[in-house]
N, C-alpha and C positions, 0 to 999 in steps of 0.2 A: 371278692378279691378287690383290694384297694389299687386303683389305677391313677396315676399321676396325670391330672388333666393338662398340666403345662407340658409334660413330656410328650403326650399324645398330640397335643396341638403342635409342637415343634416338629414332631414326625411327619404331620400333614404338610407343613410348610416345606420341609426338606424334600419330600417326595414331589410336591407340586412345584419346587424351585421358584416360588413366588410367595409374597407375604399375604397369605390368605387370612381371612377373619375366621377364627374358629370359635364356635359357641357350643357348650354343652348344656342342653336344656331337656326339660321333661317332655320329649317328643316320642312318637311311637317308632319311627324309623329314621335313619339318617338321610340327609338330603344336601344337595348343593345348589345354591342360587348362582347360576352362571353369569348373571348380570351384575349383581352386587358382590360377587366373589366371596360369599359367605358359606362356609362349610358348617352345617348344624349336625352335631352328634348327640344321640341319646345318651343319657347317663347309664351306660351299660355296666353297672357295678357287679352283675353276675357273670359277665362274659370273661373268658380267659384271656390271657395276653395274646395268644395266637388269633383268636377270633377277633379280638379288638383291632389288632393291627391289619387283619384282612379287610374288615369292614372300613377302616379308615383309607386303606390303600384303594378299595373299591370306589369311594366317594371322590378321592383325589383323582382317580382316573376320569371321572366325569369332568372334574375341574380343568383337567389338562386337554381332554380330547373331545368333549361333547360341545358342539358350537352353540352359540346364542341365536339359534334359528327357530322361528315360530312356524315349523313345518305343518302344524295342524290346520292351517288356513291356506295352504297351497293347494291348488286346483288338482294337481296330480296325486297328492297324498292325503288329502283331508278325510278320506274314507278308511285309511289304514288304521286298525286298531292300536291305540297306545301301548297296550300290553305287548304286542308283536315287536314294536320298535324298541321297547325297553329291554326285552329278552336279547334281541339280536345286538343291541348297543352294548349290553352288559358284557356279552362274549367278546365284543371287539375291544372295548377299553381294558378289559382284564388281560387280554392278549398283549396289548401294547404296554401296559404297566409291567408285566412279567418280562417283556422283551427289554424294557428300558432298565428295570432294576431286577437283575437275575436272582437276588435273594428272595424276592416275593414269591417265586415259585413254590417254595417250601411253605410260606405262610398260607398261600391260597390252598394248596394240597392239604395241609394239616387242619386249616380252619373248616374247609368244607367237609373233610372226613369227620370231624368232631360234630359238626351240625347235622350230617347225615345219621350219625350214630344216635342222635337225639330226635331223629325223624322230624326235622324242621320243615320238610317239604310235604309231610303228611301222606306218604306213599306206602307205608308198611302193609296196609290191608288193600292196596289197589292192584288191579291187573294192569301192568304196565303196557301191555298190547292194545288196551282200549283207551289209552290216553290220547288227547289231542296232539296233533303234530307239534304245535308250539310248545306244549308241555314236555314232550319227549326231547325237543331241541334244548329247552331250558335245563333239563336234568342232565343231559349229556354234556353241556359245557361247564356245568357246576360240579356234579358228583358222578359223572360218567365212569370215573375210574373205579368206582365202588359198587356199580350195579350194572346189570346186563339189560340192554334195551334193543329191541329189533326195530330195524328201519326198512322201508321200501326203498327202491332204487331212487325214486324221486326225493325222498327225504334225505338219502345219503348225499344226493347232489346239493341240497341245501346246507348240510353240514360242511361240505367242501367250500362252498361259496362263502359262508360265514367265517370259516377259518382263515381265508384269504382276504377277507374284507379289510380295507385300510382307511376308507373314507366314510363319512356320515352319509353321503349320497348313496353309496353302495348298500348301507344299513337300510335305508328307506326302500330301495328297489327290492332287496331281498325280502323285507317285511311285506311289501306289496305282493310279491310273487307267492310268499307263504299264505297270504290271505286268499289269493286266487286258487291256489291248490287245495286249500282247505274247503273252500267253497265247491270246487269240482268234486272233491271226495264226498262232500255232504250230499251233493246231487246224485252222484253214483250210489251212494248207500240208500238214499231215498228211493231210487228207481228199484234197486235190489229188494228193498222191503216191499215195495208195491207189487213187484213180480211174485214174491214169495207169498204175499197175501192172496193174490189172484190165483196162483197155483193151489194154494191151500183150499181156497174157495172151490175151484174146480175139482180138486180131489174129493172134497167133501159131498159135492152134488153127485159126482160119479159113483161114490160109495153108496149114497143113498139109493140111487137107481138099482145098483146091483143087489143091495139088500132087500129091496122091495121085489124084485124078480125072484130072488131066492126064497123069499117068504111065500110067494105065490106058488112056487114049484115044490116046496118042501112037504114031505109026508109027515103025518102026525108023529112018528117016533123020532124024527131027525132033529127035534128041538134040543136034544141033549148036547149037541155040539155048538151051542150058541157062543159059549165062551171062546171056543177055538176060532170061530169065525171073527169075533171082535179083535182078537189078537192079531190075526193076519192082516186086518184093515187099518192097523195103527199108522198115523201119519209120520213119515220119517222127518219132516221138517217141524213137527210140533215142538213148541218151546222157542222158536226163533222170534215169535212175537213178544215173548216174556222179557227178552233182553232189549231194552230200549236203545242200546248202543251209545254212540258218542253224540252229545248234544252239539252238533256242528254249528247251530245257529248262535251259540254263545261264543262271542269272540274275545273272551278274556283268558288269561293264563292262570289256571287254577293252582298250579304248583308255586307260581311266584306269589300269588296272594296268600297261600298257606305259609310260604316262607315269611312273608311280612307280618302275618299274625303271630307266628311263633317267635319272631324276633322281639316282640314285646315282652316275652318272658325274661329277657336279659336285663329289662330296665328295672331300676330300683323302685319297688312299690312305695307310694306315699312319700317319695323323696321331695326335698325342698327345690323349688325352681331357682336356677342360677341367674343371678342378675349381673349383667356386664356393664361396666362404666369405663369412661376414657377421660383423659385430661384434655380440655379444649385448647384452642389456639387463641392466646390472648391477643387483642388488638392493641398494641402499644400506642398507637396514635391517639387513642381515646383514654387509655389507662394511665400513661405517664404524664405527669405535670412537668414540664420543661424547667430547667434550672432558672432561665431568665424570668419565668412567671413567678416562682416562689421568691426569687431574689427581689424582684420589683415589689411584691406584696410586703415583704419584711422591711425593706428599705422605706416604703412609705409609712409603715406602722411606727417604726422606731425614729423616724426623722421628722415627723410633723412637728409643728411649733408647740402645740398644746402638750403633746407628749414629752418633748424635750424639756420644757419649762417645768411641768409639774413633777417629773421623776428624774431631774437632772441629777441630783445627788445619788440616787439608786443606780442609775446608769454609770456614773463615774466609778462607783464602788465595784460594780460587776465588771466593768472594763478593766480595772486594776487587777481583779482576781484573774481574769483570763490572761492578762500579760504575764502575771507571775507564774501562772500554770504553764504557760507556753515556755517560759524560760526554764522552769524545773523539768518539764518533760523532755528537754533535749537529751538529758542523760539516758533516759530510757529508750529513746528513739535511736541514738547512737549505738547503744547496746544491741538493739534489734537489727540494725544495719550490719554491725559487725558479725552477729550470728548468722545472718542471712548470706553475707559474702563468703564466710568461712565454709558454710555448708555447700554453697554453689561451687566454690573452688574445689572442694573435696570431691564432689560428684563429677566435676569435669576431669580431674586427674584420674579418677577411678576408671573413666571412660577413655583415657588417653591410650594411644597405641604407638609402639616403637617399631620402626621398619629400617631396613637397609637402604642406603641411597645408591649403591653401585659405584661410589667413588672411594678410591683407596685412602685410607688414613695413614698419612706418612709418618706420624708419630708412633705407629705400631709396626712398621715394616721391619724393624730389627728382631721382632718376635716371630717371624714367619716360620722358624723351624718347629715351634711348639704351639703356635696359635693359628687357627684357621680363620678366625674372625678379623680380618684386616680392613674392613670396610666402615665408612662413616655411617652413623645412624641418625635418624631424624625422629623426634617425638611430636606426634600430631595430637593436639587437644581440640576436640570438638567444640563448635560454637555452642553457647547456652541457648536455652529455649526462651522465647518471649512469653512473659507472664502478663496476666491481668487479674484484677480483683473487682468484685462486685459485692457491696455491702448492703445488707437489708436490715434496716433499723426499726425496731418495734415502736410504733408511735401511738401506744395505748394508754389509756387512763391509769393502769396499774404501774406504769413506769414514772409516774409523776414525782415520786419521792426520790428516785434513783437516776432520773434522767440526766441530771448534772454530771454524776460520776460516770454514767454510760457514755455521755458525750465526750468526757475526757478520754476514755478508752478508744473511742472512735477516732478522735483527733490525733492521738498517737499513731494509730495505724495509717491515717491519711498522710501525716508528716513523713512516716517511714517510706510510704509509696512515692512521695515526692523526691525523697533523697536518693532512692535507687532507680528512679525513672520508670516506675511500674504504672501503666495506665489504670485508672480506676473510676468507678461511679458509685455514688452513695444514694440509695433510695430509702425514704421513710415509707413504710407500708401502713395505710390508714383506710377507714371507711367513712371519714368525716371531712375530707378535704375536696369533695367533688365540686364545691363552689368555686375553686380555683380554675376549673376547666373553662375553656373558651366556649362560647355558645355553639360553634359548629361541632364541638365534641359531644354535646348533649349533656344535660344535668340529670341527676338521679331521678328527679320527680318528673322529668319530661320523657322518660323512656319506659318501656316495659321491662320485664325480667331479662337478664343477661345481655346488656348492651355492650359489654367490654370484650367480647369475643368476635372473631372475624366471622363465624358461622355458627348459628344455634343448631345443635344436633341433639336428637333424642338419645339419652344415656350418657351425656357428657357431665362432668362435674360442674355444678353451677357456680358461676362468677357473678356476684351481686352487682347491681348497677352503681352502687355507692363506693365500690373498691377503687382506689387510686394508689399509684406508686409516685411519690414526689421526689424528684431528682434534686437533692439539697446540696450536693457537692459533686465536682467532677475534675478529673485531671486536665480537661480541655480549657478551663478558665485560668486567667492570669493570677499571679501570686497575690497581688494587691486586692483583687476582687475576692479571692478565696479567703484572705484574712478577714476581710470585712464581713463576708457571709458567716464565717466561724464565729464572729462576735455576735452577730444577729442570733445564731442557733444557740450559743452559750447563754445569751440573755433569755431566750425563750425557755431553755432548759431550767434556768434559775427561777423564772417566773412560775413554772409549773410546780416548783417545790414549795410555793406559798410565801414568796418574799414581798408580796404586795405590789409587784410589777405587772402591768397588764400584758397578757399574752396575746399573740396575734389572733384576730377573730375568725379567720378562715383557715387557720392551721392548728386547731386545737387537737387534744388527745381524744383517741376513739376506742374501738375495740381492737381485737388482735386477728386480722385476716392473714395469719401466717401461711396457711396452706395456699391461699390465693397468691401470696407474694412468691411462694416457691414455684407455683405453676407459671407465673409471669416471668420468673428468673430464666426460664428456659429460652424464651424468645429474646430476652435481654442479652443473655450470654451469647447465643447464636449471632445476634447482630454485632455485638462488641468484637467477637473473635474474628468476624469477617472484616469489619472496618479497621481493626488494629493489627490484623494478621497475627494473631496470637496462636501459640502452640498449647499453652496451658492457661486455665482460668480457674480462680478459686472464688466461691460464693460464701461470704461470711454473714451469718445470721446472729444478730444481737437481740435477744428477747428475754422476758422474765416469765414467760408462761407458753402454754400450748395453744394452738389455733382451735377454734370452736368446730363442732361437728359439721361436716360438709353435707350437702345434699346434691342430688343429680337431676338434670332436665328429664321431664317426663311428659309426653303428649297426653292430654286429657280431653275426653269428649263428654259434652253435656248430653245426658240422655233425652231430655225434653226437646232440645233444639238440634242436636247433631253437631253443634259447633265444636271445632277442635282448637284448643288453646295450648300455649307453652306453659306448662306447669312445672312443678318440682316435687320430689319425694326424698325421704331419708334413705340412707344406705340400709339394705336389709341384712339379715344375718348371713346369707350365702351369696356374698357379693365378690366379684372378681374385677380387679383393676387391669385393663389391658392397654398394652402400648403396641400399636400397629407397626411403628417403625422398627422397633427392636425385636418384636415378635415374642415379648414376654408377658406373663400374667402373674398377678399376685393376689392372694386372698386378703381382703381388707376389712377393717372394722371402722365404724364412724368414731369410735372412742380413741383409736391410735392410727389416724390416717396420715400424720405428718411423715413418719418414718417411711411408710410405703410410697408416699408421694415423691419423697426425695429419691428413692430407688428408682422409681418409674422415670423420673426426669434424667437422672444420671445415665440410665441404660441407652440413651440415645445421644449422650454428650461425652464422647471419649476425650480424655485429657482434662476433665472438669472435676474438681473436688468440692465438697460442701463442708464447712467448718462452722460449727455452732457454739456460741457463747450464751449459756443459760445462767441467768442471774437467779440465785437461790435466796428467797426470803425465809423467814422463820417457818419451819414445818414443811418446807418444799422438798426435803431430801427424799422423802418417800415417794412423792410424785415423780421426781427426777428418776429415781431408781426404777420405777414401773415402766417408764418410757424409754430410758437410755441405759439402764443398769447392765444389760447384756449378761444377765445371770449372776451378777454381783449383788450381794445383800446391801441394805442400806446402812447396816452398822459398819460394814467394810469400807463403804464410800465416805461415811462420816469420819472414820478413823484416818483415811487418806487426807481428808480436808483439814483435820486438825494438824497433821504433820506437814503438809505442803501448802495449805492455804487455799487449794482448789483441787479438782479432780479432772482427769482427761480420759474419756472413753473413746474407743475406736469401733465403729459399727459398720454394718452393711450399708447403712443409709448415710449418716454423717461420717466423713473420713475422720473427723475429730469432733468430739463434743465435750467442751469445757463446762464444767459446773463451778461456778464462782459465787461464794456467799456474798450477799449484799454488803456485809461489813467489810469485805476485802476489795471492794471496788474503789476505795479511796486511794488514789495513787500518790498521796503525799508521803514521800519516804525521807523527808528531811528530819533532822533532830530538832523539835520544838519544845523548849523548856523556858520557864521564867527565871529571872535572876534570883528570885527568892525561893525556888523550888527545893524541896527537901531531897534527900538521898533516894528515898523510895520513888519519888516522882521522876527523878532523873533516869533511874533504872527502868521504870515503866516506859518512858519515852524511848529509851534505847531499844528495848524489846519490841516495841511497836514499829520502829523504824526498820529494824532488820527483818522483821516479819513481813512487812509491806514490800521490802526489797526482794526478799525471797519468793514471795508470791508473784510479784510482777515478772521476775526473771524466769521463774518456771513457766508461766504462760507464754511469754515472748519467746522463750527458747523453743517450746514445742511448736509454736506458731511458725517461727522461722524455719524449722526443720521441714515442716509440712509443705510450705509454699516454694522452698528453694529447688 
């Protein structure tokens, strides 16, 4: 029977009323670590829903009521058998669970009935009267409704005490008393056996003497009655020695151990071990390159005397291009502002409420004979929510040819945020700018693995030491400094396109640590929402590809030396991504980790949306469809792109994922024709202008509707 791991994990958390760590592993029995608060459940693929729920509820009972107490070393209780304590404690915690959750009475009753029918306690061929007291007690509290067990007066007293037990101290005292009672019963039985053996021996000697006397007095013909004499002297207690009785010296619970052995039959044979991974908490102090540092580096690079003189004409040409773009982009920015304000106003009026003031409207008094509504009304429009934006820009080598056009898209969105007073931060994610870090932050080659997290934990997704988030733009800086920084970034983007202008040496293009950037965005968003007092925040990802396959932390031990090191391993086939804060889990694959990563981050960030801008190169439509198609075929997406110039998908991960062809990135929507152009050239220029306008307006309109 297929059982949802996430559903059963949530059941355990709900019952425990705390955020337990739930792990389904290839283990023989369920267990609960009361110190680490980890509930480990076997992969009971053969268990019914009822049995599964019962076993989960049982382990949650230990999580709630079994204290973290090492009683085995206490002087008063260290001789008490652990099996005795386990049996009594099981009865106590199940009673408390059924009292707290009334619906569990049915689950425990039906679950134990099902297990009893399957003879999980291995008692079908046993004489219940010959069981040890601890075994009879165990059966009574688990399946006593379905079998008849006889108890002595002393054992009945134990049943009453266990039924009334409320604390763990009572459990220990009762277990100790059961042990004492068991030893006394063992001593009594031992004495009875000795008395029976002594009596048998005396009877044997007496019979021997009588037989000898009878033989001496017997006449020759009296031997015919030998058989009759032997029958009369048969020992009435013969056979008592043949029954060894109960092994009182064995202080284990046979029924409980039989149950544990039978429980293994519910496990899936040969199943794959589940591997659990989590997202780490990124250390922003070491990961983020502050704006002042990158601004100083770019300013020094582009303003040195040697650079200015050698590339003076190139810098002037790039500066003219930037100025012209800024002037032309004002139309698109104003359109985006208009769409945003319209959407925001529509939402505000949709939430507006009208109520009576209690003051008479004198202009309606003459209608009192046929109108009951004579009071003035007031319309209340709720205040809008505070928004914030975080931009994540792909600073990878594959972006070199389209970095200029991508930068233009980014600048438009930044100018939009400036106009509507939305706080924003722009980060370029890279794994090749670690040299910009200050010495106290640590360089990549100066540290071991995973220096970018607050705490290295086994099972966390690995954050490589070269990963950095470069804060290239911010709403906190002044307009003059922002314009200067935009010119530097635009110049760098042009230089990456191969225009012969040297690019900044410590801010070069690198790989695509997209997954690491999404993980880091969680801490960035939390910090920004707290500092800016935001109700809503939107994370914008601009990239031309997917992140590379992640790995996870793994403790490794050298066999020859026993040294334990911080290693890493690839994500296995049966891997679950777990979020302790939200209590959710997702099955993940190393080949499609990005979508799951976004879902995991969003699960603990209410009011936060993720919007993706995926730049499509030639042949990328199939890859885009496999990652973000959401059941749509590549042919359908291609058809939409031909009509609208781009495509927009809504997913469980990204609230909006735009697929924009690389050819559509050029935001130049002006009519550019030569004086000597032919009619066909003019017609082609018109079609290109309107197509670019149509594409830009479609993307901007969808974007404005999402963030309004």
